[in-house]
KEGURO-849854 format. One record per residue (C-alpha): residue in three letters; x, y, z. Coordinates in nm, 3 decimals, decimal comma, padded with zeros to 5 digits, always signed. Each point is the difference from the previous one (the first is absolute). Layout:
N
PT | code | xx | yy | zz
PT | ALA | X | Y | Z .
...
//
This chain:
442
PT | code | xx | yy | zz
PT | MET | -00,697 | -07,353 | -02,469 .
PT | PRO | -00,059 | -00,270 | +00,248 .
PT | GLN | -00,262 | +00,053 | +00,225 .
PT | ARG | +00,195 | -00,042 | +00,349 .
PT | GLN | +00,285 | +00,289 | -00,188 .
PT | ILE | -00,309 | +00,228 | -00,084 .
PT | ALA | -00,083 | -00,018 | +00,394 .
PT | SER | +00,249 | +00,016 | +00,103 .
PT | GLU | +00,115 | +00,299 | -00,200 .
PT | SER | -00,363 | +00,141 | +00,136 .
PT | ARG | +00,085 | +00,006 | +00,382 .
PT | GLY | +00,226 | +00,274 | -00,125 .
PT | LEU | +00,220 | +00,092 | +00,358 .
PT | LYS | -00,197 | -00,172 | +00,231 .
PT | GLY | +00,173 | -00,321 | -00,180 .
PT | ARG | +00,350 | +00,088 | +00,027 .
PT | PRO | +00,203 | -00,063 | +00,310 .
PT | MET | +00,033 | +00,214 | +00,284 .
PT | LEU | +00,401 | +00,042 | -00,046 .
PT | TYR | -00,148 | +00,114 | -00,396 .
PT | ARG | -00,246 | +00,285 | +00,113 .
PT | ILE | +00,296 | +00,178 | +00,255 .
PT | ARG | +00,200 | +00,005 | -00,283 .
PT | LEU | -00,270 | +00,132 | -00,254 .
PT | LEU | -00,098 | +00,261 | +00,280 .
PT | THR | +00,278 | +00,068 | +00,076 .
PT | PRO | +00,072 | +00,360 | -00,224 .
PT | CYS | -00,305 | +00,119 | +00,052 .
PT | LEU | +00,027 | -00,016 | +00,388 .
PT | LEU | +00,299 | +00,200 | -00,070 .
PT | VAL | -00,115 | +00,257 | -00,192 .
PT | ILE | -00,196 | +00,005 | +00,242 .
PT | SER | +00,214 | +00,084 | +00,276 .
PT | ILE | +00,211 | +00,204 | -00,236 .
PT | PHE | -00,304 | +00,247 | -00,016 .
PT | ALA | -00,080 | +00,051 | +00,352 .
PT | VAL | +00,342 | +00,087 | +00,119 .
PT | ILE | -00,021 | +00,284 | -00,274 .
PT | ASP | -00,308 | +00,124 | +00,168 .
PT | LEU | +00,160 | -00,027 | +00,302 .
PT | ALA | +00,304 | +00,191 | -00,084 .
PT | ARG | -00,210 | +00,256 | -00,153 .
PT | ALA | -00,206 | -00,021 | +00,323 .
PT | ALA | +00,300 | +00,090 | +00,159 .
PT | ASP | +00,075 | +00,282 | -00,196 .
PT | TYR | -00,220 | +00,260 | +00,198 .
PT | THR | -00,181 | -00,029 | +00,341 .
PT | PRO | -00,333 | +00,228 | -00,075 .
PT | GLY | -00,032 | +00,255 | +00,245 .
PT | LYS | +00,312 | -00,033 | +00,137 .
PT | LEU | +00,379 | +00,052 | -00,094 .
PT | HIS | +00,172 | -00,222 | -00,112 .
PT | ASN | +00,396 | +00,017 | -00,026 .
PT | TYR | +00,185 | -00,169 | -00,312 .
PT | SER | +00,438 | +00,033 | +00,199 .
PT | HIS | +00,280 | -00,217 | -00,146 .
PT | GLU | +00,005 | -00,222 | +00,326 .
PT | ASP | -00,327 | -00,163 | -00,158 .
PT | GLY | +00,153 | +00,003 | -00,326 .
PT | THR | -00,275 | +00,177 | -00,194 .
PT | VAL | +00,273 | +00,241 | -00,048 .
PT | ALA | +00,341 | -00,055 | -00,120 .
PT | ARG | +00,230 | +00,189 | +00,072 .
PT | GLY | +00,077 | +00,384 | -00,097 .
PT | ASP | -00,324 | +00,047 | +00,001 .
PT | TYR | -00,245 | +00,166 | +00,178 .
PT | GLN | -00,214 | -00,196 | +00,255 .
PT | TYR | -00,296 | +00,213 | +00,093 .
PT | SER | -00,358 | -00,049 | +00,163 .
PT | VAL | -00,330 | -00,009 | -00,213 .
PT | PHE | -00,320 | +00,082 | +00,069 .
PT | VAL | -00,329 | -00,050 | -00,186 .
PT | PRO | -00,363 | +00,043 | +00,112 .
PT | LYS | -00,226 | -00,345 | +00,240 .
PT | ASP | -00,268 | +00,041 | -00,330 .
PT | TYR | +00,359 | +00,000 | -00,232 .
PT | ASP | -00,124 | -00,180 | -00,332 .
PT | PRO | +00,290 | -00,190 | -00,164 .
PT | LYS | -00,262 | +00,128 | -00,336 .
PT | ARG | +00,059 | +00,349 | -00,024 .
PT | ALA | +00,274 | +00,203 | -00,047 .
PT | TYR | +00,118 | +00,212 | +00,270 .
PT | PRO | +00,148 | +00,352 | +00,019 .
PT | LEU | +00,337 | -00,049 | +00,164 .
PT | VAL | +00,138 | +00,226 | +00,269 .
PT | PHE | +00,404 | -00,012 | +00,071 .
PT | TYR | +00,099 | +00,146 | +00,353 .
PT | LEU | +00,362 | +00,082 | +00,017 .
PT | HIS | +00,123 | +00,129 | +00,382 .
PT | GLY | +00,273 | +00,183 | +00,081 .
PT | GLY | +00,347 | -00,071 | +00,187 .
PT | GLY | +00,339 | -00,024 | -00,071 .
PT | ASN | +00,061 | -00,258 | +00,184 .
PT | GLY | -00,129 | -00,295 | -00,187 .
PT | ARG | -00,292 | -00,257 | +00,162 .
PT | ASN | +00,076 | -00,330 | -00,002 .
PT | HIS | -00,341 | -00,186 | +00,007 .
PT | PRO | -00,405 | +00,084 | -00,213 .
PT | SER | -00,205 | +00,027 | +00,278 .
PT | GLN | +00,260 | +00,349 | +00,072 .
PT | GLY | -00,132 | +00,208 | -00,312 .
PT | HIS | -00,333 | +00,030 | +00,048 .
PT | ARG | -00,049 | +00,169 | +00,329 .
PT | ASN | -00,122 | +00,332 | -00,173 .
PT | MET | -00,295 | +00,268 | -00,059 .
PT | LEU | -00,120 | -00,288 | -00,260 .
PT | SER | -00,011 | -00,321 | +00,116 .
PT | ALA | -00,107 | +00,125 | +00,322 .
PT | ARG | -00,326 | +00,152 | -00,228 .
PT | LEU | -00,062 | -00,310 | -00,207 .
PT | LYS | +00,076 | -00,277 | +00,300 .
PT | ASP | -00,296 | +00,054 | +00,172 .
PT | ASN | -00,182 | -00,170 | -00,275 .
PT | ASN | -00,288 | +00,231 | +00,045 .
PT | ARG | -00,102 | +00,125 | -00,410 .
PT | SER | -00,170 | +00,348 | +00,113 .
PT | THR | +00,337 | +00,063 | +00,178 .
PT | ASP | +00,264 | -00,093 | -00,224 .
PT | ALA | +00,191 | +00,321 | -00,175 .
PT | GLY | -00,147 | +00,027 | -00,305 .
PT | TYR | -00,359 | -00,128 | +00,087 .
PT | SER | -00,284 | +00,154 | -00,157 .
PT | ARG | -00,374 | -00,087 | +00,020 .
PT | ASN | -00,016 | +00,169 | -00,309 .
PT | MET | +00,182 | -00,249 | -00,195 .
PT | PRO | -00,196 | -00,340 | +00,088 .
PT | ASP | +00,186 | -00,192 | -00,228 .
PT | SER | +00,362 | +00,015 | +00,191 .
PT | ARG | +00,061 | -00,256 | +00,128 .
PT | GLY | +00,392 | +00,125 | +00,237 .
PT | TYR | +00,332 | +00,004 | -00,084 .
PT | ILE | +00,334 | -00,261 | +00,038 .
PT | LEU | +00,215 | +00,179 | +00,235 .
PT | VAL | +00,401 | -00,177 | -00,076 .
PT | SER | +00,230 | +00,192 | +00,294 .
PT | PRO | +00,353 | -00,144 | -00,120 .
PT | VAL | +00,319 | +00,043 | +00,221 .
PT | LYS | +00,365 | +00,076 | -00,139 .
PT | PRO | +00,295 | -00,167 | +00,099 .
PT | ILE | +00,220 | +00,356 | -00,031 .
PT | ALA | -00,074 | +00,344 | -00,004 .
PT | TYR | -00,133 | +00,096 | -00,357 .
PT | TRP | -00,295 | -00,091 | -00,205 .
PT | LYS | +00,076 | -00,186 | -00,311 .
PT | ALA | -00,229 | -00,006 | -00,280 .
PT | SER | +00,210 | -00,331 | -00,137 .
PT | VAL | -00,099 | -00,143 | +00,277 .
PT | PHE | -00,369 | +00,099 | +00,022 .
PT | LYS | -00,052 | -00,079 | -00,378 .
PT | ARG | +00,031 | -00,440 | +00,165 .
PT | LEU | -00,181 | +00,131 | +00,274 .
PT | VAL | -00,331 | +00,181 | -00,251 .
PT | ALA | +00,027 | -00,396 | -00,164 .
PT | HIS | +00,081 | -00,251 | +00,228 .
PT | VAL | -00,289 | +00,218 | +00,203 .
PT | LYS | -00,198 | -00,075 | -00,295 .
PT | SER | +00,036 | -00,367 | -00,020 .
PT | LYS | -00,149 | +00,007 | +00,401 .
PT | VAL | -00,292 | +00,217 | -00,089 .
PT | HIS | -00,267 | +00,133 | -00,258 .
PT | ILE | +00,097 | +00,353 | -00,068 .
PT | ASP | -00,151 | +00,261 | -00,239 .
PT | ALA | +00,380 | +00,034 | -00,215 .
PT | ASN | -00,130 | +00,389 | -00,080 .
PT | ARG | -00,068 | +00,114 | +00,389 .
PT | ILE | +00,269 | -00,013 | +00,163 .
PT | TYR | +00,124 | +00,258 | +00,255 .
PT | VAL | +00,315 | +00,080 | +00,229 .
PT | THR | +00,025 | +00,177 | +00,321 .
PT | GLY | +00,227 | +00,100 | +00,250 .
PT | PHE | +00,144 | +00,157 | +00,340 .
PT | SER | +00,347 | +00,185 | -00,004 .
PT | MET | +00,213 | -00,319 | -00,209 .
PT | GLY | -00,316 | -00,161 | -00,078 .
PT | GLY | -00,052 | +00,300 | -00,178 .
PT | GLN | +00,357 | +00,052 | -00,198 .
PT | GLY | -00,084 | -00,374 | -00,034 .
PT | THR | -00,341 | +00,105 | -00,165 .
PT | TRP | +00,200 | +00,212 | -00,259 .
PT | PHE | +00,317 | -00,251 | -00,107 .
PT | VAL | -00,276 | -00,264 | -00,043 .
PT | ALA | -00,168 | +00,289 | -00,233 .
PT | CYS | +00,303 | +00,144 | -00,184 .
PT | GLY | +00,185 | -00,368 | -00,027 .
PT | ASN | -00,340 | -00,150 | -00,218 .
PT | ASP | +00,168 | -00,139 | -00,228 .
PT | GLY | -00,377 | -00,112 | -00,144 .
PT | SER | -00,099 | -00,326 | +00,163 .
PT | TYR | -00,247 | +00,202 | +00,212 .
PT | ARG | -00,278 | +00,219 | -00,023 .
PT | ILE | -00,040 | +00,279 | +00,312 .
PT | ALA | -00,335 | +00,111 | -00,024 .
PT | ALA | +00,092 | +00,311 | +00,259 .
PT | MET | +00,226 | +00,062 | +00,301 .
PT | MET | +00,075 | +00,182 | +00,337 .
PT | PRO | +00,334 | +00,034 | +00,115 .
PT | LEU | -00,025 | +00,168 | +00,373 .
PT | GLY | +00,234 | +00,178 | +00,154 .
PT | ALA | +00,261 | -00,174 | -00,258 .
PT | TRP | +00,356 | +00,021 | +00,153 .
PT | GLY | +00,321 | +00,075 | -00,247 .
PT | CYS | -00,142 | +00,041 | -00,343 .
PT | HIS | +00,291 | +00,114 | -00,119 .
PT | TYR | +00,130 | -00,296 | -00,014 .
PT | VAL | -00,324 | -00,092 | -00,246 .
PT | ARG | -00,017 | +00,036 | -00,405 .
PT | ASN | -00,257 | +00,052 | -00,218 .
PT | GLY | +00,062 | +00,064 | -00,415 .
PT | LYS | +00,037 | +00,417 | -00,045 .
PT | ASN | -00,199 | -00,004 | -00,335 .
PT | ARG | -00,368 | -00,135 | -00,047 .
PT | LYS | +00,221 | -00,329 | -00,169 .
PT | THR | +00,150 | -00,073 | +00,267 .
PT | CYS | -00,209 | +00,080 | +00,280 .
PT | LYS | -00,168 | -00,282 | +00,144 .
PT | THR | -00,213 | +00,141 | +00,232 .
PT | LEU | -00,250 | +00,161 | -00,211 .
PT | LYS | -00,290 | -00,260 | -00,061 .
PT | THR | -00,013 | -00,036 | +00,386 .
PT | PRO | -00,188 | +00,283 | +00,221 .
PT | THR | +00,200 | +00,129 | +00,292 .
PT | TRP | -00,107 | +00,099 | +00,312 .
PT | VAL | +00,298 | +00,134 | +00,230 .
PT | LEU | -00,062 | +00,041 | +00,424 .
PT | HIS | +00,273 | +00,201 | +00,112 .
PT | CYS | +00,036 | +00,193 | +00,349 .
PT | PRO | +00,170 | +00,334 | -00,149 .
PT | LEU | +00,218 | +00,027 | +00,437 .
PT | ASP | +00,099 | -00,410 | -00,076 .
PT | ASN | +00,375 | -00,008 | +00,117 .
PT | VAL | +00,076 | -00,375 | -00,063 .
PT | SER | -00,161 | +00,026 | -00,361 .
PT | LYS | +00,077 | +00,293 | -00,247 .
PT | ILE | -00,327 | +00,144 | -00,154 .
PT | SER | +00,314 | +00,167 | -00,179 .
PT | GLU | +00,105 | -00,312 | -00,149 .
PT | GLN | -00,381 | -00,071 | -00,094 .
PT | LEU | -00,115 | +00,271 | -00,176 .
PT | PRO | +00,199 | +00,026 | -00,301 .
PT | LEU | -00,058 | -00,401 | -00,068 .
PT | PHE | -00,376 | +00,086 | +00,000 .
PT | GLN | +00,006 | +00,307 | -00,147 .
PT | SER | +00,185 | -00,152 | -00,316 .
PT | HIS | -00,248 | -00,270 | -00,017 .
PT | VAL | -00,295 | +00,304 | +00,002 .
PT | ASP | +00,199 | +00,202 | -00,257 .
PT | LEU | +00,104 | -00,295 | -00,257 .
PT | GLY | -00,466 | -00,058 | +00,021 .
PT | GLY | -00,039 | -00,250 | +00,239 .
PT | TYR | -00,298 | +00,060 | +00,242 .
PT | GLY | +00,113 | +00,115 | +00,376 .
PT | ARG | -00,155 | +00,095 | +00,337 .
PT | PHE | +00,271 | +00,114 | +00,316 .
PT | THR | -00,159 | +00,043 | +00,272 .
PT | MET | +00,215 | +00,208 | +00,312 .
PT | ILE | -00,053 | -00,178 | +00,334 .
PT | PRO | -00,070 | +00,162 | +00,312 .
PT | GLY | +00,267 | +00,015 | +00,312 .
PT | ARG | +00,362 | -00,011 | +00,015 .
PT | GLY | +00,118 | -00,370 | -00,005 .
PT | HIS | +00,082 | -00,277 | -00,207 .
PT | LYS | -00,309 | -00,199 | +00,078 .
PT | SER | -00,216 | +00,275 | +00,011 .
PT | ARG | -00,377 | -00,110 | -00,110 .
PT | PRO | -00,229 | +00,229 | -00,171 .
PT | PRO | -00,293 | +00,058 | +00,199 .
PT | ASN | -00,331 | -00,222 | +00,022 .
PT | ASP | +00,282 | -00,252 | -00,198 .
PT | ASN | -00,239 | -00,274 | -00,013 .
PT | GLU | -00,295 | +00,168 | -00,161 .
PT | PHE | +00,316 | +00,185 | -00,278 .
PT | LEU | +00,128 | -00,371 | +00,001 .
PT | SER | -00,307 | -00,141 | -00,095 .
PT | LEU | -00,014 | +00,328 | -00,302 .
PT | ARG | +00,336 | -00,074 | -00,102 .
PT | MET | -00,047 | -00,361 | +00,001 .
PT | SER | -00,316 | +00,033 | -00,221 .
PT | TRP | +00,173 | +00,217 | -00,227 .
PT | MET | +00,184 | -00,233 | +00,004 .
PT | LEU | -00,185 | -00,325 | -00,127 .
PT | SER | -00,151 | +00,201 | -00,253 .
PT | GLN | +00,271 | +00,012 | -00,196 .
PT | THR | +00,135 | -00,256 | -00,291 .
PT | TYR | +00,281 | -00,003 | -00,223 .
PT | GLY | -00,042 | +00,097 | -00,357 .
PT | THR | -00,348 | +00,181 | +00,025 .
PT | PRO | -00,043 | +00,359 | +00,084 .
PT | PHE | +00,024 | +00,145 | +00,318 .
PT | ASN | -00,259 | +00,017 | +00,263 .
PT | TYR | +00,008 | +00,331 | +00,092 .
PT | ILE | -00,114 | +00,092 | +00,385 .
PT | LEU | -00,307 | +00,230 | -00,037 .
PT | GLN | -00,093 | +00,123 | +00,364 .
PT | VAL | -00,402 | +00,148 | +00,110 .
PT | ASN | +00,024 | +00,284 | +00,213 .
PT | ASP | -00,315 | +00,049 | +00,188 .
PT | GLY | -00,148 | -00,321 | -00,177 .
PT | ARG | +00,011 | -00,393 | -00,175 .
PT | ILE | +00,031 | -00,107 | -00,229 .
PT | VAL | -00,324 | -00,260 | -00,083 .
PT | LYS | +00,075 | -00,255 | -00,276 .
PT | VAL | +00,243 | +00,009 | -00,319 .
PT | ALA | -00,259 | +00,067 | -00,285 .
PT | SER | +00,245 | -00,126 | -00,223 .
PT | GLY | +00,445 | -00,100 | -00,050 .
PT | LYS | +00,256 | -00,217 | -00,008 .
PT | ARG | +00,142 | -00,218 | +00,377 .
PT | PRO | -00,185 | +00,277 | +00,249 .
PT | PHE | +00,075 | -00,022 | +00,340 .
PT | THR | -00,176 | +00,213 | +00,270 .
PT | ALA | +00,090 | +00,018 | +00,268 .
PT | ASP | -00,219 | -00,156 | +00,381 .
PT | SER | -00,028 | +00,402 | +00,109 .
PT | SER | -00,142 | +00,130 | -00,362 .
PT | ARG | +00,153 | +00,291 | +00,035 .
PT | HIS | +00,312 | -00,139 | -00,259 .
PT | GLY | -00,003 | -00,185 | -00,359 .
PT | PHE | +00,271 | -00,139 | -00,150 .
PT | TYR | -00,083 | +00,120 | -00,410 .
PT | GLU | +00,089 | -00,091 | -00,373 .
PT | PRO | +00,019 | +00,346 | -00,148 .
PT | GLY | -00,387 | +00,013 | -00,166 .
PT | THR | -00,172 | -00,246 | +00,330 .
PT | VAL | -00,319 | +00,181 | +00,028 .
PT | VAL | -00,116 | +00,011 | +00,405 .
PT | SER | -00,298 | +00,081 | +00,152 .
PT | ILE | +00,023 | +00,287 | +00,331 .
PT | THR | -00,201 | +00,136 | +00,220 .
PT | ALA | -00,043 | +00,239 | +00,319 .
PT | PRO | -00,175 | +00,065 | +00,238 .
PT | GLU | -00,247 | +00,323 | -00,011 .
PT | SER | +00,217 | +00,227 | +00,198 .
PT | LYS | +00,272 | +00,054 | +00,249 .
PT | ASP | +00,032 | +00,213 | +00,277 .
PT | ASP | -00,335 | +00,106 | -00,064 .
PT | LYS | +00,090 | +00,104 | -00,318 .
PT | PRO | -00,206 | -00,124 | -00,322 .
PT | PHE | +00,215 | -00,253 | -00,250 .
PT | ALA | +00,133 | +00,307 | -00,292 .
PT | ARG | +00,131 | -00,237 | -00,300 .
PT | TRP | +00,311 | -00,193 | -00,050 .
PT | ALA | +00,359 | +00,128 | -00,093 .
PT | ALA | +00,303 | -00,174 | -00,090 .
PT | THR | +00,332 | +00,057 | -00,195 .
PT | LYS | -00,108 | -00,204 | -00,311 .
PT | GLY | -00,180 | -00,279 | -00,062 .
PT | LYS | -00,406 | +00,038 | -00,127 .
PT | PHE | -00,334 | +00,012 | +00,197 .
PT | SER | -00,319 | -00,044 | -00,150 .
PT | ASP | -00,177 | +00,227 | +00,158 .
PT | ALA | +00,260 | +00,179 | +00,219 .
PT | LYS | -00,350 | +00,162 | +00,263 .
PT | SER | -00,137 | -00,316 | +00,063 .
PT | ARG | +00,066 | -00,147 | +00,309 .
PT | SER | -00,021 | -00,399 | -00,155 .
PT | THR | +00,155 | +00,033 | -00,352 .
PT | SER | +00,342 | -00,184 | -00,125 .
PT | TYR | +00,337 | +00,095 | -00,105 .
PT | LYS | +00,231 | -00,091 | -00,284 .
PT | THR | +00,368 | -00,099 | +00,141 .
PT | THR | +00,281 | +00,092 | -00,206 .
PT | GLY | +00,431 | -00,035 | +00,028 .
PT | GLY | +00,139 | +00,049 | +00,357 .
PT | ASP | -00,120 | +00,047 | +00,343 .
PT | GLY | -00,254 | +00,209 | +00,042 .
PT | ALA | -00,262 | +00,131 | +00,283 .
PT | ILE | -00,352 | +00,141 | -00,072 .
PT | SER | -00,158 | +00,182 | +00,308 .
PT | ALA | -00,375 | +00,053 | +00,081 .
PT | ILE | -00,050 | +00,380 | +00,016 .
PT | TYR | -00,242 | +00,176 | +00,286 .
PT | GLY | -00,082 | +00,333 | -00,027 .
PT | THR | +00,275 | +00,262 | -00,123 .
PT | GLU | +00,138 | +00,212 | +00,258 .
PT | GLY | +00,151 | -00,057 | +00,353 .
PT | TYR | +00,306 | -00,264 | -00,035 .
PT | LYS | +00,355 | +00,174 | -00,031 .
PT | LEU | +00,350 | -00,130 | -00,220 .
PT | THR | +00,353 | +00,103 | +00,206 .
PT | VAL | +00,323 | -00,089 | -00,103 .
PT | VAL | +00,289 | +00,050 | +00,138 .
PT | ASP | +00,316 | +00,088 | -00,205 .
PT | GLY | -00,211 | -00,051 | -00,329 .
PT | LYS | -00,265 | +00,174 | -00,226 .
PT | ALA | -00,328 | -00,068 | -00,099 .
PT | LYS | -00,225 | +00,085 | -00,333 .
PT | PRO | -00,268 | +00,104 | +00,084 .
PT | ALA | +00,158 | +00,069 | +00,404 .
PT | SER | -00,361 | +00,028 | +00,085 .
PT | PRO | -00,145 | -00,303 | -00,155 .
PT | LYS | -00,380 | -00,081 | +00,057 .
PT | PRO | -00,079 | -00,330 | +00,022 .
PT | GLY | -00,015 | -00,168 | -00,325 .
PT | GLN | +00,289 | +00,208 | -00,157 .
PT | VAL | +00,254 | -00,157 | -00,111 .
PT | VAL | +00,299 | +00,130 | +00,151 .
PT | THR | +00,418 | +00,039 | -00,084 .
PT | VAL | +00,273 | -00,048 | +00,263 .
PT | ILE | +00,386 | +00,095 | -00,069 .
PT | ALA | +00,255 | -00,049 | +00,235 .
PT | THR | +00,176 | +00,360 | +00,050 .
PT | SER | +00,283 | -00,121 | +00,269 .
PT | GLY | +00,357 | -00,111 | -00,184 .
PT | LYS | +00,007 | -00,224 | +00,246 .
PT | PHE | -00,319 | -00,172 | -00,056 .
PT | TYR | +00,056 | -00,381 | +00,059 .
PT | TYR | -00,397 | -00,163 | -00,013 .
PT | TRP | -00,410 | +00,120 | +00,006 .
PT | LYS | -00,145 | -00,045 | +00,391 .
PT | THR | -00,371 | +00,019 | -00,037 .
PT | SER | -00,231 | +00,055 | +00,319 .
PT | THR | -00,297 | -00,207 | -00,138 .
PT | THR | -00,024 | -00,380 | -00,147 .
PT | LEU | -00,261 | +00,221 | -00,255 .
PT | VAL | +00,323 | +00,070 | -00,212 .
PT | ASP | +00,165 | -00,263 | -00,081 .
PT | ILE | +00,332 | +00,075 | -00,166 .
PT | ALA | +00,149 | -00,293 | -00,182 .
PT | ILE | +00,320 | +00,128 | -00,027 .
PT | PRO | +00,051 | +00,320 | +00,296 .
PT | THR | +00,399 | +00,017 | -00,090 .
PT | ASP | -00,145 | +00,214 | -00,317 .
PT | ARG | +00,053 | +00,361 | -00,023 .
PT | SER | -00,346 | +00,057 | -00,146 .
PT | PHE | -00,372 | -00,163 | +00,047 .
PT | GLN | -00,322 | +00,017 | -00,088 .
PT | PHE | -00,323 | -00,086 | +00,249 .
PT | ALA | -00,382 | +00,063 | -00,027 .
PT | MET | -00,100 | +00,290 | +00,356 .
PT | PRO | -00,194 | -00,305 | +00,229 .
PT | SER | -00,250 | +00,078 | +00,188 .
PT | ALA | +00,207 | +00,050 | +00,260 .
PT | ASP | +00,307 | +00,232 | +00,144 .
PT | VAL | +00,329 | -00,102 | -00,067 .
PT | THR | +00,386 | +00,018 | +00,032 .
PT | LEU | +00,280 | -00,027 | -00,248 .
PT | THR | +00,364 | +00,063 | +00,174 .
PT | ALA | +00,243 | -00,040 | -00,261 .
PT | GLN | +00,328 | -00,137 | +00,261 .
PT | PRO | +00,343 | +00,067 | -00,039 .
PT | LYS | +00,309 | -00,181 | -00,064 .
PT | ASP | +00,145 | -00,052 | +00,413 .
//
C-alpha cells in the first residue's frame, strides 16, 4: 500500500473535510437529543413535593378519560415502587379541572411534605417512603370502573407504583365510586384495600351474589358512615357491606357520631392516620393484615411474621395471622399493680409477665393489660352480658335484646367493635368502666 494512502487513513477524521465530519456526527447528535427530550418528558410527568395536573386542556389526558392531579413525596425515588392511593371526590355535579379533585382530608395531610405528619406515617416503619396520591375529577355524576381502568393505566405510565398496593377511598358519591370501581373491576387492576366514607346511593352498585361473582372478597373494606346522615342513607350501604362480609370478605364498619352528612369521627386526625396505616398495610393477593389493638400497653417490636405494620402510636398493629409481637405494659394503673394479659383469642407466651410475646390469629382483636381484679363496672343498655358482672380480664359475650336493634355504641375505645351491627360479640373486660348501648332504629 502506498505510504501516502497509509498516512491518509491513519489521520482518521482529522484528515476529513469539515462537512464530512458534520454528516457523520449528525446521527449521534440526533440520538442524544432524543434521549434528552425523553428525559425532559419524564421529568414533566410529576413534580416532587407538589401537585402535578393532567388535563384535557393541555392534551396530557384524552377526552373521555378522567383528568387528575398526582402528588408524589418530595423525596420520591423513581427506582422504587410506591403505594398508590386514589381519592374520589363527591358531589353530583362534575368538575372541570384536575385541581378540583384534591380538596380533601387526605391530600391536606400529604401535601405538607412532613413525613411525621403524613396520614399513615409510622416511626415504627423506618423503610416506609410514603405514598403517591391521585385525585381524579369526574365530568358527570357517577364514577365508572371502565374509565377508572384507563386512569390506573395512565398513572402507571407516569410514576412507579406497586400494582399490588393500590388503595381507593372517597366521600359521598366518591364513596359510592369506591364501591363502583371495586365491584366493576374486570381484573385490570388490583385494589389492596378500600375505604368508602359516607357513601351515597349504594343501591345503584351491583356486586356478585356468591363467592364466584363477588369482586371485593380479596379487598379489605373499612366503611365509615354517620347513621343519622340524611343525604347518604346508611340503609343503602349496609346491605352492600354485609354481603361482602357474609361471602367471606374482611370488613370493618365505623359508626360516625353526629347528625349530618359531613360528620367526622372525634379526634379524626389520629384515627385517619390509623385507617390509612391499616390500608397501607394490605397487599393484594396475600393474607389480610388484621388489626391488633393493645389496651394499656404497647407493641415493642415484631418478633416474626410477614409484611408486619406497626402503627405510629405502638398501640395498634396490622398483622397476618401467626405473627408474633413483643408487648409490654406499665407496672401499675390507678394505683393497681399489673396482674396479667387478657384477650378473646390468640396466645401469650406468658400472660402473667408485663413484657411478653403474643401470637396473632385471624380477625381483628384486642389484648388488654389487666390491673387488679375488682373495681370496674360493665353496663349494658338494651342487652345482656354473660357474665353480667365480669372481673377485669374475663371474656364477655353480649347480645342485644331489643327487637329494634340497630348497632352497638361503646363508651370507650378500649372495646373495639369491628362490625357494630352484629347483634352479638365478645370482648375481654378491660381495666376500666364500660358502657355498651344497643342503639335502636328510629
